[in-house]
C-alpha positions in Angstrom: 0.0 0.0 0.0 1.8 3.1 -1.2 0.2 5.5 1.4 2.2 8.3 2.9 2.5 8.1 6.6 3.3 11.4 8.3 3.1 10.2 11.9 1.3 12.3 14.6 0.2 15.8 14.1 -1.8 18.6 15.6 -4.2 21.3 14.3 -2.2 24.5 14.1 -4.0 27.1 16.1 -3.2 30.8 16.6 -2.6 30.6 20.3 0.3 28.1 19.6 2.0 30.0 16.7 4.8 31.5 18.8 5.4 28.4 20.9 5.9 26.3 17.8 8.4 28.7 16.3 10.3 29.2 19.5 10.4 25.6 20.7 10.2 23.5 17.6 8.2 20.7 19.4 8.5 17.1 18.3 5.3 17.1 16.4 5.5 15.3 13.1 3.2 17.6 11.1 0.5 20.2 11.4 -3.0 20.6 9.8 -4.0 24.1 9.0 -7.6 25.4 8.5 -7.5 26.5 4.9 -9.9 29.5 5.1 -7.7 31.1 7.8 -4.9 31.7 5.3 -6.7 32.7 2.2 -6.2 36.4 2.7 -2.8 37.4 1.2 -0.3 38.8 3.7 -0.8 39.4 7.4 0.3 37.5 10.4 -1.4 34.2 9.7 0.4 33.8 6.4 3.7 34.9 8.0 3.4 32.3 10.7 2.3 29.6 8.2 5.3 30.3 6.0 7.7 30.2 8.9 6.3 27.0 10.4 6.1 25.3 7.0 9.8 25.7 6.7 10.2 23.1 9.5 7.2 20.9 9.4 5.0 19.0 6.8 1.6 20.6 6.5 -1.8 19.5 5.3 -4.7 21.8 4.4 -8.2 21.2 5.8 -11.2 23.2 4.5 -14.7 23.8 5.8 -16.2 25.8 2.9 -16.2 23.5 -0.2 -19.9 22.5 0.4 -19.3 19.7 -2.1 -22.9 18.3 -1.6 -24.7 21.6 -2.3 -26.9 21.9 -5.4 -25.4 25.4 -5.9 -22.7 25.8 -8.6 -19.1 25.2 -7.4 -17.6 28.4 -6.0 -14.8 29.0 -8.6 -13.5 32.0 -6.7 -13.0 29.9 -3.7 -11.4 27.1 -5.7 -9.0 29.6 -7.3 -7.9 30.8 -3.9 -7.6 27.3 -2.7 -5.4 26.3 -5.6 -3.2 29.4 -5.2 -2.7 28.7 -1.5 -1.9 25.0 -2.1 0.7 26.1 -4.7 2.3 28.3 -2.1 2.1 25.9 0.9 2.8 22.7 -1.0 0.7 20.6 1.5 1.0 16.9 1.6 -2.7 16.8 0.8 -5.9 18.9 0.8 -9.2 17.9 2.5 -12.7 19.0 3.1 -16.0 17.5 4.3 -18.6 15.2 2.7 -21.5 17.6 3.4 -23.3 20.7 2.3 -23.4 24.0 4.1 -24.8 26.6 1.8 -27.7 27.4 -0.5 -27.7 30.7 -2.4 -26.8 33.5 0.0 -27.7 31.4 3.0 -24.8 29.7 4.9 -25.6 27.3 7.8 -22.1 27.7 9.2 -22.4 24.0 10.0 -21.5 20.8 8.2 -24.8 19.3 7.2 -25.1 15.6 6.3 -26.2 14.3 2.9 -29.2 12.1 2.1 -27.8 8.7 1.4 -29.3 8.1 -2.1 -28.0 7.1 -5.5 -28.9 10.6 -6.8 -26.7 12.2 -4.2 -23.8 9.8 -4.9 -23.9 10.7 -8.6 -24.1 14.5 -7.8 -21.3 14.6 -5.3 -19.0 12.2 -7.2 -19.2 14.4 -10.3 -18.5 17.6 -8.3 -15.5 16.0 -6.6 -14.1 14.9 -10.0 -14.4 18.5 -11.2 -12.7 19.9 -8.1 -9.9 17.4 -8.5 -9.4 18.2 -12.1 -9.3 21.9 -11.3 -6.8 21.5 -8.4 -4.7 18.9 -10.3 -4.7 16.6 -7.3 -6.9 14.1 -5.4 -8.6 15.5 -2.3 -9.6 13.8 0.9 -13.2 13.8 2.0 -14.1 13.6 5.7 -17.1 11.9 7.2 -19.1 14.4 9.3 -20.9 13.9 12.6 -24.7 13.9 12.2 -27.7 14.6 14.3 -30.6 13.9 11.9 -31.7 11.5 9.2 -33.4 12.1 5.9 -36.5 10.2 5.0 -35.1 9.8 1.4 -32.1 7.9 2.6 -34.0 4.7 2.3 -32.0 1.6 3.2 -28.5 2.9 2.5 -26.2 3.5 5.4 -23.8 6.4 5.9 -20.8 4.1 5.5 -22.1 2.7 2.2 -22.7 6.2 0.9 -19.3 7.4 2.0 -17.4 4.5 0.4 -19.4 4.7 -2.9 -18.9 8.5 -3.3 -15.1 8.1 -2.8 -14.9 5.1 -5.1 -16.8 6.8 -8.0 -15.0 10.1 -7.6 -11.6 8.3 -7.1 -10.8 10.5 -4.1 -9.3 9.7 -0.7 -10.6 9.7 2.8 -10.0 11.7 6.0 -11.5 9.3 8.5 -12.8 11.1 11.6 -12.9 8.5 14.4 -14.7 10.8 16.8 -17.4 11.6 14.2 -18.1 7.9 13.8 -18.6 7.5 17.5 -20.8 10.6 17.8 -23.0 9.5 14.9 -23.2 5.9 16.2 -24.4 7.2 19.5 -26.9 9.6 18.0 -28.3 7.1 15.4 -27.9 3.9 17.4 -25.7 1.9 15.1 -22.6 -0.2 15.7 -19.5 1.9 15.0 -17.5 -1.3 14.1 -19.9 -1.9 11.2 -18.8 1.5 9.9 -15.1 0.7 10.2 -15.4 -2.8 8.7 -17.0 -1.4 5.6 -14.1 1.0 4.7 -11.5 0.6 2.0 -8.2 0.9 3.8 -6.4 2.0 0.7 -8.3 5.2 0.5 -7.8 6.3 4.1 -4.9 8.7 4.4 -5.6 10.5 7.6 -7.4 10.1 11.0 -9.0 12.8 13.0 -9.3 12.5 16.8 -11.2 15.0 18.8 -13.3 15.5 22.0 -17.1 15.7 22.1 -19.8 16.7 24.6 -22.0 13.9 25.9 -25.5 15.0 26.9 -26.7 11.5 27.7 -29.4 11.2 25.0 -27.2 12.7 22.3 -23.6 13.6 21.7 -22.3 16.8 20.0 -19.0 17.1 18.2 -17.6 20.2 20.0 -13.8 19.8 19.7 -13.5 21.4 23.2 -12.9 18.3 25.4 -10.2 15.7 25.8 -10.6 12.6 23.7 -13.1 10.2 25.4 -12.1 6.6 26.3 -14.6 5.1 23.8 -13.0 7.1 21.0 -9.6 5.9 22.0 -10.9 2.3 21.9 -12.4 2.9 18.4 -9.1 4.4 17.3 -7.2 1.2 18.4 -9.7 -0.8 16.3 -9.2 1.5 13.3 -5.4 1.0 13.6 -5.8 -2.8 13.6 -8.1 -2.7 10.5 -6.4 0.0 8.5 -2.7 -0.1 9.6 -0.5 3.0 9.9 -2.5 6.1 9.1 -1.4 9.7 9.7 -3.2 10.8 12.9 -3.9 14.3 14.3 -5.9 15.8 17.1 -8.4 18.6 16.6 -9.0 21.1 19.3 -11.0 24.3 18.4 -12.4 25.6 21.7 -11.2 25.7 25.3 -7.7 25.2 23.8 -5.2 24.2 26.5 -1.6 25.2 26.5 0.6 23.5 23.9 2.3 21.0 26.2 -1.1 19.7 27.5 -2.3 19.1 23.9 1.1 17.6 23.0 0.7 15.2 26.0 -2.6 14.0 24.5 -1.0 13.5 21.2 1.6 11.2 22.8 -1.3 8.9 23.9 -2.1 8.4 20.2 1.6 7.7 19.5 1.8 5.2 22.3 -1.2 3.3 21.1 0.3 3.1 17.6 3.6 2.0 19.1 1.9 -0.8 21.0 0.7 -2.3 17.7 3.4 -1.5 15.3 6.5 -0.4 17.2 8.0 3.1 17.4 7.7 5.2 14.3 10.6 7.3 13.1 10.1 11.1 13.0 11.9 11.8 9.7 8.5 11.8 7.9 6.9 11.5 5.5 7.5 7.9 4.8 5.5 5.4 2.8 3.7 2.3 4.1 
């Protein structure tokens, strides 16, 4: 399997810019939120350029709205392509969802109906995006809190696999999102994992959520929960070495606290596969 393995990374957040530059922590790579760096110049681009000199970087977007029925936003795609040309990321990702309709923007990542029509629609749009960018993209599974009556008998994992197969794109597999959706919709998360094509999975997301008892919200403001760690171990067993990073978007702790949590992921990997070198990327 000729899949790049970057090791263990963190989401690059503003509060940690200076720490990263001053201390050069032993993080293998960073994920940057694409939209934060689309404005030319300014401090975000300065820090991104400076950090990129020392670390591999991947770009992760939230505005592609690949499932929308609106025309693709070509201005956004041109900015995305230009930023990727400057940053030279290992890969570019976004979400399998929709978020906008005309002038209305939900500012949330809304799930798709799991239908053949939606598969055809999304796969065609992904192909056009990839042709424009000149690269494969990664699509991430989102957490969900509702079902569509039109979804019929198709499961989320069947939909996800089929979209990526027909579009010939790759996957950013969010382990926490699988757990959150499994709790909210009462399905077995292992059924989701067992249906995946390991060859398409290039990255894992790990994150914290808020558990309200009857439902779970993907808040990215908590430590990673024990059941998510357990699911991560199962994902490693099924998929092998996959580049892993931790997302934290609110109640962000100091860098060393977050780095300590990242070492938990590294130790679980090491227990299965042995210690990973840090001169990444390597190929598995």
